[in-house]
C-alpha positions as CSV (number, residue, x, y, z in Angstrom):
1,M,0.0,0.0,0.1
2,Q,1.2,3.4,-0.7
3,L,-0.4,6.5,1.2
4,R,-0.3,10.2,0.5
5,I,-1.4,12.7,2.9
6,W,-3.7,15.4,1.5
7,G,-4.7,17.1,5.1
8,C,-3.7,16.5,8.5
9,R,-5.1,19.7,10.4
10,G,-7.8,19.1,13.0
11,S,-10.9,21.1,13.7
12,L,-10.6,23.7,11.3
13,A,-8.9,24.5,8.1
14,A,-5.9,26.9,8.7
15,P,-4.3,28.1,5.6
16,G,-1.5,30.6,5.8
17,P,2.1,31.6,6.2
18,E,2.3,30.0,9.4
19,T,1.3,26.5,8.3
20,V,2.8,26.3,4.9
21,R,5.2,23.1,5.8
22,Y,2.7,21.2,7.7
23,G,-0.3,22.2,5.7
24,G,-3.6,23.8,6.6
25,N,-5.9,21.2,5.1
26,T,-8.2,19.0,7.3
27,S,-8.1,15.3,7.3
28,C,-7.8,13.1,4.1
29,I,-5.4,10.4,3.2
30,E,-5.1,8.6,-0.4
31,V,-4.5,4.9,0.1
32,R,-3.2,2.8,-3.3
33,S,-3.1,-0.7,-4.0
34,G,-2.7,-1.7,-7.4
35,D,-5.9,-0.3,-9.1
36,T,-7.7,0.0,-6.1
37,L,-8.1,3.7,-4.6
38,L,-9.4,4.2,-0.8
39,V,-9.7,7.6,0.8
40,L,-9.7,7.9,4.4
41,D,-11.8,11.1,5.5
42,A,-13.1,13.8,3.3
43,G,-11.7,16.9,5.1
44,T,-10.7,19.8,2.8
45,G,-7.7,17.9,1.6
46,I,-9.9,15.8,-0.6
47,R,-10.5,18.7,-2.9
48,A,-6.8,18.8,-3.9
49,L,-7.0,15.0,-4.2
50,G,-9.9,15.3,-6.5
51,N,-8.0,17.8,-8.8
52,A,-5.0,15.5,-8.8
53,L,-7.3,12.8,-10.2
54,E,-8.9,14.7,-12.9
55,G,-8.7,12.7,-16.0
56,N,-7.1,9.8,-14.5
57,S,-9.8,8.9,-11.8
58,P,-10.7,5.3,-11.4
59,R,-14.4,4.9,-11.7
60,V,-14.9,3.3,-8.6
61,I,-13.4,4.9,-5.2
62,H,-14.1,3.8,-1.6
63,L,-14.3,6.6,1.1
64,L,-13.7,5.5,4.6
65,L,-15.1,8.1,7.1
66,T,-14.1,8.0,10.9
67,H,-16.9,10.3,11.8
68,L,-19.3,13.0,10.7
69,H,-17.6,16.2,12.3
70,L,-17.4,18.9,9.8
71,D,-13.6,18.7,9.4
72,H,-13.9,15.3,8.3
73,V,-16.7,15.7,5.7
74,E,-16.7,19.3,4.3
75,G,-14.7,18.6,1.3
76,L,-16.9,16.0,0.2
77,G,-19.0,18.2,-2.0
78,F,-16.1,19.6,-3.8
79,F,-14.4,16.3,-4.5
80,R,-14.6,16.2,-8.3
81,H,-15.1,12.5,-8.5
82,I,-18.6,12.7,-7.5
83,W,-19.7,15.2,-10.3
84,N,-19.1,12.7,-13.0
85,P,-22.1,10.4,-13.5
86,E,-20.0,7.7,-14.7
87,N,-18.3,7.5,-11.2
88,E,-19.2,5.5,-8.1
89,L,-18.2,6.6,-4.4
90,H,-19.0,4.2,-1.8
91,V,-19.1,5.9,1.6
92,W,-18.2,3.9,4.5
93,G,-19.0,5.3,8.0
94,P,-20.1,4.9,11.6
95,P,-23.4,3.2,12.1
96,S,-25.9,5.2,14.3
97,P,-29.2,3.9,15.8
98,V,-30.8,7.1,15.1
99,R,-30.0,8.0,11.3
100,R,-28.7,6.1,8.3
101,L,-25.5,7.3,7.1
102,Q,-26.8,8.9,4.1
103,E,-29.5,10.9,6.0
104,R,-26.8,12.1,8.3
105,I,-24.5,13.4,5.3
106,A,-27.5,14.7,3.7
107,R,-27.8,17.2,6.7
108,Y,-24.7,18.8,5.5
109,L,-24.9,18.3,1.6
110,S,-28.1,20.4,1.3
111,P,-29.5,23.8,1.5
112,P,-29.0,26.1,3.5
113,L,-25.4,24.8,4.1
114,F,-24.5,23.6,0.7
115,P,-26.4,24.8,-2.5
116,V,-27.1,21.1,-4.1
117,H,-29.2,18.6,-2.5
118,L,-27.0,15.0,-1.9
119,T,-29.6,13.3,-4.0
120,D,-28.8,15.8,-7.1
121,I,-25.3,15.0,-7.2
122,P,-24.8,13.3,-10.6
123,G,-22.5,10.5,-9.3
124,Q,-23.4,7.3,-7.9
125,L,-23.0,7.5,-4.1
126,V,-23.5,4.4,-2.1
127,F,-23.6,4.4,1.5
128,H,-22.5,1.8,3.7
129,D,-22.4,1.2,7.8
130,A,-18.9,0.1,8.3
131,P,-19.1,-3.2,9.9
132,E,-17.3,-3.9,13.3
133,G,-14.4,-6.4,13.1
134,E,-12.8,-7.6,9.9
135,W,-13.9,-7.0,6.4
136,E,-12.4,-6.6,2.9
137,I,-12.4,-4.3,-0.2
138,D,-10.6,-5.4,-3.2
139,G,-8.2,-7.5,-1.5
140,I,-7.3,-5.0,1.2
141,R,-8.1,-6.2,4.6
142,I,-9.9,-3.9,7.0
143,S,-10.7,-3.7,10.6
144,S,-13.0,-1.3,12.1
145,G,-14.3,-0.5,15.4
146,P,-15.5,2.1,17.9
147,V,-13.0,4.7,19.4
148,S,-13.3,7.3,22.1
149,H,-14.5,10.5,20.7
150,P,-17.9,12.4,20.9
151,G,-20.4,11.1,18.5
152,P,-20.3,7.7,16.6
153,T,-16.5,7.6,15.7
154,I,-14.4,4.6,14.5
155,G,-11.0,3.8,13.7
156,Y,-9.7,1.8,10.8
157,R,-6.8,-0.5,10.3
158,L,-5.6,-1.7,6.8
159,W,-3.7,-4.9,5.9
160,E,-1.7,-6.0,3.0
161,N,1.2,-8.7,2.6
162,G,1.4,-9.0,6.4
163,R,1.9,-5.0,6.8
164,S,-0.8,-2.9,8.2
165,V,-1.4,0.9,8.9
166,A,-3.9,2.0,11.7
167,Y,-5.7,5.4,11.4
168,I,-7.2,6.9,14.6
169,P,-7.1,10.6,13.7
170,D,-9.6,11.6,16.6
171,H,-9.1,9.9,19.8
172,E,-9.0,10.5,23.5
173,P,-7.7,6.7,24.7
174,V,-8.5,7.2,28.3
175,L,-10.6,9.6,30.7
176,G,-9.8,10.2,34.4
177,A,-6.8,7.6,34.3
178,E,-3.1,7.2,33.7
179,L,-2.9,5.7,30.0
180,D,0.5,4.0,31.1
181,E,-1.1,2.2,34.1
182,L,-4.3,0.7,32.7
183,P,-4.5,-2.7,31.2
184,V,-4.6,-2.7,27.7
185,D,-8.0,-4.1,27.5
186,W,-9.2,-0.8,29.3
187,I,-7.5,1.6,26.6
188,S,-9.8,2.9,23.8
189,G,-8.3,1.8,20.2
190,H,-5.8,-0.5,21.5
191,E,-7.0,-3.6,19.7
192,L,-6.8,-1.5,16.4
193,A,-3.3,-0.1,16.8
194,E,-1.6,-3.2,18.2
195,R,1.7,-3.8,16.5
196,A,0.7,-1.9,13.3
197,S,3.5,-1.1,11.0
198,V,2.6,2.5,11.1
199,L,0.1,4.1,13.4
200,L,-1.4,7.6,12.3
201,H,-2.7,8.9,15.7
202,D,-4.4,12.3,17.1
203,G,-1.9,14.4,18.9
204,Q,-3.5,17.8,18.7
205,Y,-2.4,19.2,22.2
206,T,0.7,20.0,24.1
207,E,1.0,18.6,27.6
208,D,0.1,21.9,28.9
209,E,-2.8,22.4,26.9
210,Y,-4.6,19.2,27.5
211,P,-5.8,19.5,31.1
212,D,-8.1,22.2,29.8
213,K,-9.6,20.0,27.0
214,V,-10.3,16.8,28.9
215,G,-13.5,15.0,27.4
216,W,-13.0,17.2,24.2
217,G,-12.0,13.7,22.3
218,H,-8.5,14.6,21.3
219,S,-4.9,13.6,22.9
220,S,-1.7,15.5,23.6
221,V,1.4,14.4,21.9
222,A,2.6,12.7,25.0
223,Q,-0.7,10.7,25.2
224,A,-0.1,9.7,21.6
225,V,3.3,8.4,22.2
226,T,2.2,6.5,25.3
227,F,-0.6,5.1,23.5
228,A,1.8,3.9,20.6
229,R,4.1,2.5,22.8
230,R,1.6,0.5,24.9
231,A,0.2,-0.6,21.3
232,E,3.9,-1.7,20.3
233,V,3.8,0.1,17.0
234,E,6.7,0.1,14.7
235,Q,6.2,3.9,13.6
236,L,4.0,6.8,14.9
237,I,3.0,9.6,12.9
238,V,1.4,12.3,14.8
239,F,-2.0,13.7,13.1
240,H,-4.7,16.2,13.6
241,H,-2.8,19.3,14.3
242,D,-4.5,22.0,16.3
243,P,-5.3,24.8,13.8
244,L,-3.7,27.3,16.4
245,H,-0.4,25.6,16.1
246,G,2.2,26.9,13.4
247,D,5.2,25.3,11.9
248,E,7.4,26.4,14.4
249,Q,5.2,25.2,17.3
250,L,4.8,21.7,15.6
251,D,8.4,21.4,15.0
252,G,8.7,21.7,19.0
253,L,6.0,19.1,19.3
254,C,8.0,16.6,16.8
255,G,10.9,17.2,19.4
256,R,9.1,16.5,22.2
257,A,7.2,13.3,20.7
258,A,11.0,12.0,19.8
259,E,12.3,12.7,23.2
260,L,9.5,11.0,24.9
261,W,9.7,8.0,22.6
262,N,13.7,7.8,23.3
263,G,14.9,4.1,24.2
264,T,12.0,2.2,22.7
265,G,14.2,0.8,19.8
266,A,11.5,1.7,17.3
267,A,11.9,4.6,14.8
268,A,11.2,8.1,16.4
269,P,7.8,9.5,16.0
270,T,7.3,12.0,13.1
271,L,4.5,14.7,12.6
272,A,2.2,14.3,9.5
273,F,2.6,16.9,6.7
274,E,0.9,17.5,3.5
275,G,2.1,15.7,0.6
276,M,4.1,13.0,3.0
277,E,4.1,9.8,1.4
278,I,4.2,6.4,3.1
279,E,5.1,2.9,2.1
280,I,3.3,0.2,4.0
């Protein structure tokens, strides 16, 4: 599998001179395996992905949504793929006991929030509840399951040829407890991440910021490192950068993650950035 990051900002797109190196677009990752194209989340980064695919887009694309907060779906209406009536987009997302996935997405993709009704989009959109447990798309094994974040939220793990990537971009693994002291059965998302080749994980806050954000559904960089160490992953990539954190502050957080990781014997953590390519 080959991954390319088109957006890794959290909560709100943050373009401008202070976010040039890490990027200001919200969550979107392209995943390629042969002729198969999967997309993880549809934040503002999916617009640039669609532009890059123009004229060379596969007819069928699968979009895997972790949850329906605006920063993870706001780019969907600007994804060129869905405006071609010959194309299919299969949208997978967290199930809800209240409304179908299509109905929940239509609350955004309809007036007055969007000028076109979801049902009037010319491309063929097919909606699926992501099943809990293991499943498959075109030979790529996928595992999905609930993780701790406000509202129905899931994480994903993708396998191919014995290698795997876990994607948990919005996540607060524990509340009111020390992450490094809990049994792993009590840690949200541990099973999805355990011994993954690469883990892309929420690290929105500094250690000083986090105490005022407890319960908001996001992790500090220190928690991301501790979670990755408990899960024994090979490589941690910190994701979902705060819109208030510019490039220089993110450089400092990258250094802090490496400091906390020291001595594990695995590759030092890095921070996600737009244009980053990852071979699994």
